[in-house]
C-alpha positions as CSV (number, residue, x, y, z in Angstrom):
1,M,126.9,119.5,94.4
2,K,123.5,119.7,92.8
3,S,122.2,116.6,94.6
4,L,123.1,117.9,98.0
5,A,121.6,121.3,97.2
6,L,118.4,119.6,96.2
7,L,118.3,117.7,99.5
8,S,118.8,120.9,101.4
9,L,115.9,122.5,99.5
10,M,113.7,119.5,100.2
11,S,114.6,119.7,104.0
12,A,114.0,123.4,104.0
13,A,110.5,122.9,102.3
14,L,109.5,120.3,104.9
15,L,110.5,122.8,107.7
16,V,108.5,125.5,106.1
17,T,105.6,123.2,105.9
18,V,105.8,122.5,109.6
19,A,106.2,126.1,110.5
20,R,103.0,127.1,108.5
21,A,100.9,124.3,110.0
22,Q,97.5,125.5,111.3
23,N,96.8,125.8,115.0
24,A,93.3,124.3,115.0
25,A,93.4,120.9,116.7
26,H,89.9,119.7,116.0
27,D,88.8,122.2,113.4
28,H,88.2,119.8,110.5
29,D,88.1,121.9,107.4
30,H,87.0,119.0,105.3
31,A,84.3,117.4,107.4
32,D,83.2,115.1,104.7
33,V,86.5,113.1,105.3
34,P,85.9,111.2,108.6
35,L,88.4,111.6,111.3
36,H,90.6,108.5,111.9
37,A,90.2,106.6,115.1
38,P,93.1,104.8,116.9
39,A,93.6,101.0,116.5
40,G,91.9,99.1,119.1
41,S,89.4,101.8,120.0
42,G,86.4,99.9,118.8
43,S,86.2,102.0,115.6
44,H,85.2,100.1,112.3
45,S,88.3,101.8,110.7
46,G,90.8,100.3,113.1
47,H,93.7,101.0,110.7
48,A,93.4,104.7,111.4
49,H,94.7,107.3,113.7
50,P,93.2,109.9,115.9
51,G,93.1,113.4,114.4
52,V,95.1,112.4,111.3
53,N,93.7,113.0,107.7
54,L,96.3,111.5,105.4
55,T,95.4,109.4,102.3
56,H,98.0,107.1,100.8
57,P,99.7,108.4,97.7
58,I,100.5,106.0,94.9
59,V,104.3,106.5,94.5
60,V,105.5,108.5,97.6
61,E,105.4,106.5,100.9
62,S,103.2,107.5,103.8
63,P,104.5,108.5,107.2
64,L,101.7,106.7,109.0
65,P,102.4,103.4,110.8
66,E,99.4,101.1,109.8
67,T,98.4,97.5,109.6
68,K,97.7,96.8,106.0
69,L,98.1,94.6,103.0
70,A,99.0,96.3,99.7
71,A,99.3,95.0,96.1
72,K,100.9,97.3,93.6
73,Y,101.5,96.9,89.8
74,H,104.0,98.8,87.8
75,F,104.4,98.8,84.0
76,S,107.2,100.7,82.4
77,D,108.5,101.2,78.8
78,G,112.1,102.2,78.4
79,G,112.2,102.3,74.6
80,E,114.4,99.2,74.4
81,G,112.0,96.9,76.2
82,T,109.2,96.7,78.8
83,E,109.0,95.7,82.4
84,H,106.3,94.5,84.6
85,E,106.6,94.6,88.3
86,A,104.2,93.3,90.9
87,E,104.7,94.0,94.6
88,L,103.2,92.5,97.7
89,E,103.5,94.7,100.9
90,A,102.5,93.7,104.4
91,E,102.8,96.3,107.2
92,Y,102.0,95.7,110.9
93,A,101.7,98.5,113.5
94,F,102.7,97.2,116.9
95,T,101.5,100.6,118.3
96,R,100.1,103.7,116.7
97,N,103.7,105.1,116.6
98,F,105.8,102.1,115.3
99,S,105.4,99.6,112.5
100,I,107.4,97.1,110.5
101,E,106.8,96.6,106.8
102,A,107.9,93.9,104.3
103,V,107.9,94.3,100.5
104,L,108.3,91.4,98.0
105,P,108.6,92.4,94.3
106,Y,108.3,90.1,91.4
107,V,109.6,91.4,88.0
108,L,109.2,90.4,84.3
109,V,111.4,92.0,81.8
110,N,110.8,91.9,78.0
111,P,113.9,93.3,76.2
112,D,113.4,94.1,72.5
113,G,115.1,91.4,70.4
114,G,115.9,89.3,73.5
115,E,114.3,86.6,75.7
116,S,112.1,87.5,78.5
117,E,113.3,87.0,82.0
118,S,111.4,86.9,85.4
119,G,112.2,86.4,89.0
120,L,112.1,87.8,92.5
121,S,113.7,91.3,92.8
122,D,115.2,92.9,95.9
123,A,113.0,92.5,99.0
124,I,112.6,95.4,101.4
125,L,112.3,95.4,105.3
126,A,111.2,98.9,106.7
127,F,111.0,100.1,110.2
128,K,108.9,103.3,110.8
129,L,108.5,105.5,114.0
130,A,106.0,108.4,114.0
131,S,105.3,111.2,116.4
132,Y,101.9,112.6,117.2
133,D,103.2,115.6,119.1
134,W,102.2,118.0,116.2
135,V,98.8,116.5,115.2
136,D,97.1,119.6,116.7
137,H,98.9,121.5,114.0
138,H,97.9,119.1,111.3
139,V,101.6,117.8,111.0
140,L,102.8,114.2,111.4
141,P,106.5,113.6,111.1
142,A,108.1,110.0,111.0
143,V,111.6,108.7,110.7
144,G,112.8,105.1,109.9
145,V,115.1,102.9,107.9
146,E,114.7,100.6,105.0
147,V,116.8,97.5,104.5
148,I,117.0,96.5,100.9
149,L,118.0,92.7,100.7
150,P,119.8,91.1,97.7
151,T,117.1,88.6,96.7
152,G,117.4,89.4,93.0
153,D,119.3,87.8,90.1
154,E,121.7,90.0,88.3
155,E,122.2,87.5,85.5
156,K,118.6,88.1,84.6
157,G,118.9,91.9,85.0
158,I,116.6,91.8,87.9
159,G,117.9,93.4,91.2
160,S,121.1,92.4,92.9
161,D,122.3,89.0,94.3
162,H,124.9,90.5,96.7
163,I,124.4,94.2,97.5
164,V,122.7,95.1,100.8
165,E,121.4,98.8,101.1
166,I,120.6,100.7,104.2
167,E,118.3,103.6,103.7
168,P,117.4,105.9,106.7
169,F,114.5,108.2,105.8
170,V,112.4,111.2,107.1
171,R,108.8,111.6,106.1
172,V,106.3,114.4,107.0
173,G,102.6,114.6,106.3
174,F,100.5,117.9,106.5
175,W,96.8,118.4,105.8
176,S,94.7,121.5,105.6
177,G,91.2,121.6,104.4
178,P,90.7,119.5,101.3
179,F,94.6,119.4,100.6
180,E,97.1,116.9,101.9
181,F,100.8,117.0,101.4
182,I,103.5,114.3,102.0
183,G,107.3,114.8,101.8
184,S,110.0,112.2,101.9
185,V,113.8,112.1,101.9
186,G,116.0,109.0,102.2
187,I,119.7,108.4,101.8
188,G,120.8,104.8,100.7
189,F,124.2,103.4,101.6
190,P,125.1,100.2,99.8
191,F,127.2,97.5,101.3
192,N,129.0,94.4,99.9
193,Q,129.7,95.9,96.7
194,T,132.5,94.7,94.3
195,D,135.4,97.1,93.9
196,E,134.0,98.2,90.5
197,E,130.6,98.9,92.0
198,D,132.2,100.7,95.0
199,A,134.0,103.1,92.6
200,E,130.8,103.8,90.7
201,E,128.4,104.6,93.5
202,D,129.0,106.1,97.0
203,F,125.4,106.5,98.1
204,E,121.9,107.4,96.7
205,I,119.4,110.1,97.6
206,A,115.7,109.4,97.0
207,Y,113.1,112.2,97.4
208,G,109.4,112.9,96.8
209,V,106.5,115.2,97.4
210,S,102.9,114.3,97.0
211,S,100.1,116.9,96.7
212,L,96.6,115.5,97.1
213,Y,93.1,117.2,96.7
214,H,89.9,115.7,97.9
215,V,87.5,116.2,94.9
216,A,84.8,114.2,96.8
217,P,84.6,112.5,100.2
218,S,85.9,109.2,98.6
219,F,87.7,110.4,95.6
220,Q,91.1,112.3,95.4
221,A,93.3,113.7,92.7
222,L,97.0,113.9,93.2
223,V,100.3,114.9,91.7
224,E,103.6,113.5,92.9
225,V,107.0,114.7,92.0
226,H,109.8,112.3,92.9
227,G,113.3,111.3,91.9
228,D,116.7,110.0,92.9
229,S,120.3,111.0,92.6
230,V,123.2,108.5,92.5
231,L,126.5,110.0,93.8
232,G,129.8,108.4,92.8
233,K,132.2,108.4,90.0
234,E,129.6,109.8,87.6
235,D,126.7,111.6,89.4
236,Q,123.3,110.8,87.9
237,S,119.9,112.4,88.8
238,A,116.4,111.4,87.6
239,L,113.2,113.4,88.3
240,Y,109.7,112.2,87.6
241,I,106.1,113.5,87.8
242,S,103.2,111.2,88.5
243,P,99.6,112.4,88.3
244,G,96.8,110.0,89.4
245,V,93.6,109.5,91.3
246,T,92.7,107.4,94.5
247,L,89.3,106.3,95.7
248,Q,87.8,104.4,98.8
249,P,84.8,102.4,97.7
250,L,83.7,101.5,101.4
251,D,82.2,103.8,104.0
252,D,84.9,102.9,106.4
253,K,87.7,103.9,104.0
254,S,89.5,100.5,104.7
255,I,90.2,99.9,101.0
256,N,92.1,102.4,98.9
257,I,92.5,102.1,95.2
258,G,94.8,104.2,93.1
259,I,95.9,104.5,89.4
260,G,98.3,106.9,87.8
261,A,101.1,107.4,85.3
262,T,104.7,108.4,85.7
263,L,106.6,110.6,83.2
264,P,110.3,111.6,83.3
265,L,111.4,115.2,83.6
266,T,115.1,114.6,83.0
267,E,117.3,113.0,80.4
268,D,118.6,110.6,83.0
269,R,115.7,108.1,83.5
270,D,114.9,104.5,83.9
271,F,112.0,104.5,81.4
272,D,110.0,106.7,79.1
273,Y,106.7,106.3,80.8
274,A,105.0,104.0,83.4
275,I,101.6,103.0,84.6
276,N,101.0,102.5,88.4
277,V,98.1,100.6,90.1
278,M,97.6,100.0,93.8
279,T,95.1,98.4,96.2
280,I,95.5,98.7,99.9
281,I,93.4,96.9,102.5
282,H,93.7,98.2,106.1
283,F,92.9,96.2,109.1
């Protein structure tokens, strides 16, 4: 199937990235970007990690376990109405290897010719485990699982009020000189569906790759390609491209601000275009 073939290609690409990682453990090709320091080490950037140079993308999720608060805003226009989504994220790293994250989204939908609806959408609880065994090769892999909770309201067209989804994922970060790359693949399995929903969807594959370039020590340009494939009675796949920029206004890089756009590349799509804004505060 096309979706499974795409997943295989994504996995192969990640393996190639690992195989081509550089061997210089402390040869910092972009010296202007300060090395991260471990939490609790007395560094002013206690959110960071030893020997790791990875900047948060806007859409694709990072493999780094961190302690942070994030606020994200997403506006989309689907041609038949618009949608505003505001997310509050909180992540806590118990160790440099392991973190737990909670995401609480609030959505406002404005359908053309109808009444606006708003409310809490599906909340997310995520568990992330990273390995530092390949940091000397500029590679950071992580595995984890997301639990999507039915805190939405289907009568309003916002999330679900009964479906629980379990999504195990794999993420890999790689950096070389002024370039950073992050790849992510996750497979979501829905539970507690109705018979009709169960016949429509078996599982979903979500994937994404972020390519980031350090234009200046505190300013980056990035392009992200991401999408999802729903496998079931009628397979559907949507693919998007999201260019954007990120910046760090403080010397210790503890605040990261990003803005970008998302455009669909396929006929299957959730919207015609979207605007994304994020602010992350590390602790």
